[in-house]
C-alpha positions in Angstrom: 9.4 2.7 -71.9 8.6 0.9 -68.7 6.2 -2.0 -68.8 3.5 -0.3 -66.8 3.7 2.8 -69.1 3.5 0.5 -72.2 0.4 -1.2 -70.6 -1.3 2.1 -69.9 -0.9 3.3 -73.4 -2.4 0.2 -74.9 -5.4 -0.3 -72.6 -7.9 2.0 -74.5 -8.0 -0.2 -77.6 -10.9 -2.7 -78.0 -9.1 -5.1 -80.4 -8.5 -8.7 -79.5 -5.1 -8.2 -81.0 -4.1 -6.0 -78.0 -3.0 -9.1 -76.0 -0.6 -10.1 -78.8 0.7 -6.5 -78.9 1.3 -6.5 -75.2 3.8 -9.3 -75.7 5.6 -7.5 -78.5 6.8 -4.7 -76.2 9.3 -7.2 -74.8 10.1 -8.9 -78.1 10.9 -6.1 -80.5 14.2 -4.4 -79.9 13.7 -1.5 -82.2 11.1 -0.3 -84.7 10.8 1.5 -88.0 7.7 2.5 -90.0 5.6 -0.5 -90.7 6.8 -2.5 -93.8 4.4 -3.9 -96.3 1.7 -6.3 -95.3 3.2 -9.2 -97.3 0.1 -9.3 -99.4 -1.4 -12.1 -97.3 -3.6 -14.3 -99.4 -6.9 -15.0 -97.6 -8.1 -18.5 -97.9 -11.7 -19.7 -98.3 -13.3 -21.1 -95.1 -13.7 -24.5 -96.9 -10.0 -24.6 -97.7 -8.5 -23.3 -94.5 -7.6 -26.8 -93.2 -6.0 -28.2 -96.4 -2.8 -30.3 -95.8 0.2 -28.1 -95.8 3.5 -29.1 -97.4 6.0 -30.6 -94.9 8.7 -28.3 -93.7 11.9 -29.3 -95.4 15.4 -28.9 -94.0 16.0 -26.2 -96.5 12.9 -24.3 -95.1 14.0 -24.9 -91.5 17.4 -23.5 -92.1 16.5 -20.8 -94.5 17.8 -17.3 -93.6 15.6 -15.4 -91.1 16.9 -12.2 -92.5 14.5 -11.7 -95.4 13.9 -8.1 -94.3 17.5 -7.2 -93.5 17.3 -3.5 -94.1 14.7 -0.8 -93.2 12.3 0.4 -95.9 13.0 3.6 -97.8 10.4 5.4 -95.8 11.9 4.4 -92.4 12.8 7.4 -90.3 12.2 6.5 -86.7 14.5 4.4 -84.4 12.8 2.5 -81.6 15.9 1.2 -79.8 14.3 3.1 -76.9 10.7 2.0 -77.1 8.2 4.9 -77.3 4.5 5.5 -77.6 5.0 6.1 -81.3 6.6 2.7 -81.7 3.6 1.1 -80.0 1.2 3.1 -82.3 3.1 1.8 -85.4 2.6 -1.8 -84.4 -1.0 -1.2 -83.3 -1.8 0.5 -86.6 -0.5 -2.5 -88.4 -2.6 -4.9 -86.3 -5.8 -2.9 -86.7 -5.7 -2.9 -90.5 -9.2 -4.1 -91.7 -7.8 -6.9 -93.7 -5.8 -8.2 -90.7 -8.8 -8.0 -88.4 -11.1 -9.8 -90.9 -8.4 -12.5 -91.5 -8.0 -13.2 -87.8 -11.8 -13.2 -87.1 -12.1 -15.8 -89.8 -9.4 -18.0 -88.3 -10.9 -17.8 -84.8 -14.4 -18.6 -86.0 -13.2 -21.6 -88.0 -11.4 -23.0 -85.0 -14.4 -22.3 -82.8 -16.7 -24.2 -85.2 -14.5 -27.3 -85.2 -13.2 -27.8 -81.7 -10.8 -30.7 -81.0 -10.0 -32.3 -77.6 -6.6 -32.9 -76.1 -4.1 -34.6 -78.4 -6.7 -34.6 -81.2 -6.1 -31.1 -82.5 -5.2 -32.4 -86.0 -7.2 -29.9 -88.1 -6.4 -27.0 -85.8 -2.7 -27.8 -86.1 -3.1 -28.2 -89.8 -4.7 -24.7 -90.0 -1.8 -23.2 -88.0 0.8 -24.8 -90.2 -1.0 -23.6 -93.3 -0.9 -20.0 -92.0 2.8 -20.3 -91.0 3.6 -21.5 -94.6 1.7 -18.5 -96.0 3.7 -16.2 -93.8 7.0 -17.9 -94.7 7.7 -18.9 -91.1 9.8 -21.9 -90.4 8.5 -24.5 -87.9 9.0 -28.0 -86.5 6.2 -30.5 -86.4 5.0 -32.7 -84.7 5.8 -32.2 -81.0 3.6 -33.9 -78.5 1.5 -35.4 -81.4 -0.1 -32.2 -82.7 2.1 -29.4 -81.3 4.3 -26.9 -83.3 7.4 -24.9 -82.6 8.0 -22.1 -85.0 10.6 -19.3 -85.1 11.1 -15.7 -86.3 14.3 -13.6 -86.0 18.0 -14.0 -86.4 18.1 -17.7 -85.4 20.5 -16.9 -82.6 20.1 -15.9 -78.9 18.4 -14.6 -77.0 15.4 -17.0 -77.5 12.1 -15.7 -76.2 9.0 -17.9 -76.6 5.3 -17.0 -77.0 2.8 -19.8 -76.3 -0.8 -20.6 -77.1 -2.9 -23.7 -76.2 -5.1 -25.3 -78.9 -7.5 -27.9 -77.3 -11.2 -27.6 -76.6 -13.4 -29.0 -73.8 -16.0 -31.8 -73.8 -18.9 -29.4 -73.4 -22.0 -29.0 -75.5 -22.3 -25.4 -76.8 -25.8 -24.2 -75.9 -25.7 -20.7 -77.3 -27.2 -20.3 -80.7 -25.2 -18.1 -83.0 -23.8 -18.2 -86.6 -20.4 -19.8 -85.6 -21.6 -22.2 -82.9 -19.6 -25.4 -82.5 -20.4 -27.9 -85.3 -19.1 -30.9 -83.3 -21.5 -32.4 -80.8 -20.3 -32.4 -77.2 -17.2 -30.3 -77.9 -16.7 -26.6 -77.5 -14.0 -24.0 -77.2 -15.4 -22.9 -73.8 -12.0 -21.8 -72.4 -11.0 -19.5 -75.2 -8.2 -21.5 -76.8 -9.5 -20.7 -80.2 -8.8 -17.0 -79.4 -5.3 -17.9 -78.0 -4.3 -19.7 -81.3 -5.6 -16.8 -83.3 -3.8 -14.2 -81.2 -0.5 -16.0 -81.7 -1.0 -16.3 -85.4 -1.7 -12.5 -85.4 1.4 -11.9 -83.4 3.4 -14.1 -85.8 2.4 -11.9 -88.7 3.4 -8.7 -86.9 6.7 -10.1 -85.8 7.4 -11.5 -89.3 6.8 -8.1 -90.8 9.4 -6.6 -88.4 11.8 -9.5 -88.4 14.7 -7.3 -89.5 14.3 -5.3 -86.2 14.6 -8.3 -83.9 17.8 -8.9 -82.0 17.4 -12.6 -81.3 14.8 -15.2 -82.0 11.1 -15.4 -81.1 9.9 -19.0 -80.7 6.2 -19.6 -81.3 4.7 -22.5 -79.4 1.3 -24.0 -80.3 0.6 -26.5 -77.5 -1.9 -29.3 -77.4 -3.7 -30.8 -74.4 -3.6 -27.9 -71.9 -6.9 -29.1 -70.5 -5.6 -32.6 -70.0 -2.8 -31.3 -67.8 0.0 -33.0 -69.6 0.4 -31.2 -72.9 3.1 -28.9 -71.7 5.2 -31.7 -70.2 5.1 -33.6 -73.5 6.0 -30.5 -75.5 9.0 -29.8 -73.2 10.0 -33.5 -73.5 10.0 -33.1 -77.3 12.2 -30.0 -77.2 9.8 -27.2 -77.5 11.7 -25.0 -75.0 15.3 -25.8 -76.3 17.4 -22.6 -75.8 14.4 -20.6 -74.6 15.4 -18.1 -71.9 11.9 -16.6 -71.2 8.4 -17.4 -72.2 5.2 -15.3 -72.5 1.6 -16.4 -72.6 -1.8 -14.8 -72.2 -5.3 -16.1 -71.4 -8.6 -14.4 -72.3 -10.8 -13.6 -69.3 -14.5 -12.9 -69.0 -13.8 -11.0 -65.8 -12.3 -8.0 -67.7 -13.9 -5.7 -70.3 -12.7 -6.2 -73.9 -9.4 -4.4 -74.5 -8.3 -4.5 -70.9 -5.1 -6.5 -69.9 -4.7 -7.8 -66.4 -1.2 -8.7 -65.0 0.7 -8.7 -61.8 4.1 -9.8 -60.5 4.5 -13.3 -59.3 2.2 -16.3 -60.1 -1.0 -15.5 -61.9 -2.5 -18.9 -62.7 -2.2 -22.0 -60.6 -0.5 -25.3 -61.4 -3.1 -28.1 -62.0 -3.1 -31.8 -61.2 -5.6 -34.7 -61.0 -6.1 -37.6 -58.7 -8.0 -40.8 -58.7 -8.5 -43.3 -55.8 -10.1 -46.7 -55.6 -11.6 -47.6 -52.3 -12.2 -51.3 -51.9 -14.6 -53.1 -49.6 -16.6 -56.3 -49.6 -19.9 -56.5 -51.5 -23.1 -57.6 -49.9 -26.8 -57.1 -49.7 -27.8 -53.6 -48.6 -30.3 -55.1 -46.2 -27.5 -56.9 -44.4 -24.8 -54.3 -44.2 -23.1 -56.1 -41.2 -22.1 -58.9 -43.6 -20.2 -56.5 -46.0 -17.5 -53.9 -45.8 -19.0 -50.7 -47.1 -16.6 -48.7 -49.4 -19.3 -46.0 -50.0 -19.1 -45.0 -46.3 -15.3 -45.0 -46.4 -15.2 -43.1 -49.6 -17.6 -40.5 -48.2 -15.4 -40.1 -45.2 -12.4 -39.6 -47.6 -14.3 -36.8 -49.4 -14.9 -35.0 -46.1 -11.2 -35.5 -45.0 -9.9 -34.2 -48.3 -11.7 -30.9 -47.8 -9.8 -30.4 -44.5 -6.4 -30.3 -46.3 -7.0 -26.8 -47.5 -9.3 -25.5 -44.9 -7.3 -26.7 -41.9 -3.8 -27.5 -43.0 -2.9 -24.8 -45.6 -1.8 -21.2 -45.0 -4.9 -19.1 -46.0 -2.5 -16.6 -47.7 -1.2 -19.4 -50.0 -4.2 -20.2 -52.3 -4.8 -23.9 -52.9 -7.7 -26.0 -54.1 -8.7 -29.6 -53.7 -12.0 -30.5 -55.4 -13.5 -34.0 -55.6 -15.4 -34.1 -58.9 -16.2 -37.8 -59.4 -17.7 -40.4 -57.1 -18.7 -43.7 -58.7 -19.8 -46.9 -57.0 -22.3 -49.6 -57.9 -25.5 -49.3 -59.9 -27.6 -51.8 -58.1 -29.6 -50.1 -55.4 -30.0 -53.3 -53.4 -26.3 -54.1 -53.2 -23.3 -52.5 -51.4 -20.6 -52.2 -54.1 -17.3 -53.9 -54.0 -15.4 -50.7 -54.9 -15.9 -46.9 -55.1 -13.8 -44.8 -57.4 -13.4 -41.1 -56.5 -11.3 -38.4 -58.2 -10.8 -34.7 -58.6 -8.3 -31.9 -59.2 -5.8 -30.0 -57.2 -4.4 -26.5 -57.7 -1.5 -24.5 -56.2 0.7 -21.6 -57.0 4.1 -23.1 -56.0 5.8 -26.5 -56.4 6.1 -26.8 -52.7 2.4 -26.4 -52.1 1.5 -28.5 -55.1 3.5 -31.6 -54.0 2.4 -31.2 -50.4 -1.2 -31.3 -51.6 -0.5 -34.4 -53.7 1.2 -36.1 -50.7 -1.7 -35.4 -48.3 -4.3 -36.5 -50.9 -2.5 -39.8 -51.2 -2.1 -40.2 -47.5 -5.8 -39.5 -46.8 -6.9 -42.0 -49.5 -4.6 -44.7 -48.2 -5.7 -44.2 -44.6 -9.3 -44.3 -45.6 -8.8 -47.4 -47.6 -7.1 -49.0 -44.6 -9.9 -47.9 -42.3 -12.7 -49.1 -44.6 -12.5 -52.6 -43.1 -13.4 -51.1 -39.7 -16.8 -50.0 -40.8 
């Protein structure tokens, strides 16, 4: 079945698991009737973050062919994917016990959000669930990250990724599962992403004997910090991986609707910070000082022109100044001003050009500051 046909068939569901199932269309090579549910033992909320036993070499190298033959009731081949094959997987995902299990995981993660490279309890929860599902994994990568695997152990290797970190935001909405950590919140949906990947892991594990290759599960820290993926790659998270899938929840689409398109969908992200130096002096005698505030203000205006006047309007880019910090004495011109912000682009070429121009603007402004 073509991808667009597969998508159309799955759109009507209202389950959060649908995003995980969307990925499975490319990962399962054939299907039979759904095997048993592995009698997953549900944990108590208070115990869901208990320390898991470390993955031993024996566990790492254990056979990934635990379900090597179809069940006795199997009668349908899905080497050519059909609507019936999708319905089998969807039926498994929508079992009440699976839905309740995943709701509990998501709510637990939402209640205890952790910032970039601090996802210790979230990572512990993930490893606990992987142990329960008898899925091998490698830990740690990038401090709190995990690489797990399901399948034959051989090629092709296809990865599915979820990010784990929260944001430094105070949750203001009052509800039963509100964040219990002051100043931290899963405002970007990474609690859902982790839950979706755990759900996909259970589905894939139950159909492991049907996989022709290996599915790599990547639980990534520090997406919000902008450097979690780089550190995961540096620690070998993508070794042998030929393709990778990811999904992101969106408030712009109704529940159960999947949005996708060819080409880039989300932009690359970077951050910048610049220090504009001057010469401090009394505000009442500005002629005796070199004012970095005026120079930094000029830099902010100039930075806005990079996108509006230098970039192709058909090539979406963003430069946003989000911080501007000078002195705290209202009677003095400060010695320095620190400004910073973020940049976004859909291609490496555009991204590095933005970075170059931001650096040039800030350097030129710093040089000109002594003319004011």
